[in-house]
N, C-alpha and C positions, 0 to 999 in steps of 0.2 A: 294373245290381243289385248285382253284386260291391261297388262302393263301398259300397252299403247296409251288406253285411255287415262289411266293412272297419271301417267307421264303428262298426258296432257292438261289433267286437273291440275296436276302442282304447278303445270305453267303458268296457268289462269291465277294461282293463288299466288304464286311468286310476285306477279306483277305488281298485287295489291302490298304485300309485304314488303316489297322493296322500297313501293312510295312511302308507305307510313315509316318505317325505320330511317328514311331520308329525312322525311318531317319532323322526327324525332331524334336529328343530328348526327346520326350513325352514318359511316360511309358504307352504304350496301349495296351487292353487287349478286347477280342471278347469272347461273353457267349451265347448260344443258350435262355436260360431261366433267367428272373429276379432273382429266387431263387438261382441259381448257382453263379450268379453276386453278390448277396448279400453275399455269403461266402466270397468272396474276398475283397470286400467292406467294411465288417465291421473286417476283420483282419487287413487292413491297418486302420482304426480307433481306432484300440484297445489301441494303445499306445499314444493317445493325451488325453485331459482332456477339451478344448474348442473346440466348432463346431460354423462355422457359416453358414446359408443356405439364398442360392441368390434368394430367391423368384421361385422353380423350382419346375413345377407343376410334372414335374419326380420324383423328390428324397421324393415328400409328397405323390407321388402313392405307391412308394416304401417303405413309412412310416420309412423314415432315422433318422427324429428327434424324432420320438416317442421310436423306438430302443435303441438310444443312450440316450434320459432321463431316460428309463429304467435301461439302466448299469449306470446311475449316475453322466453322464455327464453332463456340463453346456452345453446347445444349446441356440445361438441367432440367433432365427428365428423371421424375424421382421414382417410376416403375420401371428402368430399364433394369437390365439383369444384372447380379453380381454386388448390388449396392448394399451395404450394411442398415440396419434401421439407422444410426445415426448418419452415415450419407445420405440417406433418402430424406430425412429430417431436413437435413444442412442445404438440398438442394430446393426443398419446399419453401426455405427461408428466403435462398439465391431469388426465388423465382419472383419476388417482391420490388426486387430492383434490377432486374435482366432490363436489357433493351426493348425486346419484344417479346410478348407472352401470347402463345397459341393455348386456345382450347375449342371447345365446343359448346355446346347449350343442350340443357335438359330440353328447352321448349320456347320457342319463339311465336309470338302471337300475329295474325295478321295486322293487328292493330298496333305493330312496331314496338312491343316490349319484350327483352329477354330474361328468359328466368330460369335461375337454376337453385338447385338443393345438394348442398356437400355437407359430406360428412366432417372433414377437417376444416377447410376455409380457405386454403391454399388457391385455390381457383378463384372462387367469389372476391377475395380480397383483390388477388392481383388482377383481374380484369377489371376491377373499379378505379384504383388508384395504385401506382407505383413505377411499371415499366412507362417508356415512351410510347410505345404501340402495342395494343390488342388485337389480335386478329382470331376472331370467332367463326369457323368453319363448321357448317352443318349440313346435312340432307334434307331435303322437304319433307322428309316421315316427321319431323321435328316440329312443324308448322302448325300451329292451332288455332282455331278460328278467333280467340279473345283470349283475354287474360286468365277468366275462369276456366276454359277449356286449355290452355297452358299448365295451370298449376293440376288440373285434374288428370291430364296427361302424365305429369310427372308421377302421380301417388298409383296410377293405373296400369302404366307402360314402363316409363325408364326406370324408375326404382327399382320395381320387382326383378326387372332382366340384367340390372347392373349390380344388383345385390348377387344374384345369381353368379354373373359373371365373375365375381371378385371372390366367391368363395363364401361368401361372408354367412353365419348363421343366424338367420334371420326368421320369421315366419314368412315373411314375400319372397324368400328364396326357395320357400320349400312349397308354397303353393300358390305363390303367383298373385297375393291378394295383402294388400296393404291392411297392417292390425293396429297402426300408429304404437308401434312395439316400444318399449322401454330395455330391451337387450344389451350389451355391451356394446353388440358388433352392428349396431343400428346405423344405418349411414344417411339418414334424412335427419339434421340437427340445426342447419342453418340454409335459409331462404332467402335470398336476394333478386330482386326484379329491377334491371335497369330501363327506368320509364324513360329517361332521356339520355344522350351520351352523355356522362359524368365531366365535368368542368374541365379537369384539367387533363384528360386521358384521351388519346388519339383512338378512336376503335371502328374496326373494320369488321362488315359482318358478309361471308361470301356464303352463299346458298347453292347446292348444287341440287339437279333434278335426279337425284339418286336415293335410294335407300342406305344410309350411312349411320352407324352407332345405334346406341338404345333409345 
């Protein structure tokens, strides 16, 4: 029963979030189920040939890299199994010039800003400029009430969970609390906020009324 009310709440928040994303010139959409969202996503992707993926648990949960490979598309996914460190680095660079770049967001505000914190920067770079098309896919668990709440969500929720999932030797991966650390494996090094759609980049945001990613 609680999930029903959460779904209802997220639906109300999504209406405001999509409206404000559109005001900020993003192409924004909301779907109740991931299966419905995938139809639009694959339709958007169908005209492109090369794709980059920004280390997103959400896009992998939806099996987007596999879907595109099955269509004969070229996929630059630096997290795929079997890549050498050199190949992984090369894939990250190719993400800057691919036709279409897929990623999620660490947080999206109801006021229409998209907030991300990266360790390397390939995601934050590619989603701002380079690819012809950027598609950001996010569950409603990523939506925060305002910009301050979005930044707080990343620090208190997304970063510790992501560091833990990656097996990083950071304080937050051990106790779940950000210590603004200076350890070598710190993943919070670059913060970007898309206040508006970047001038030369076509950005679509697809929100799904499910819990996806960190």
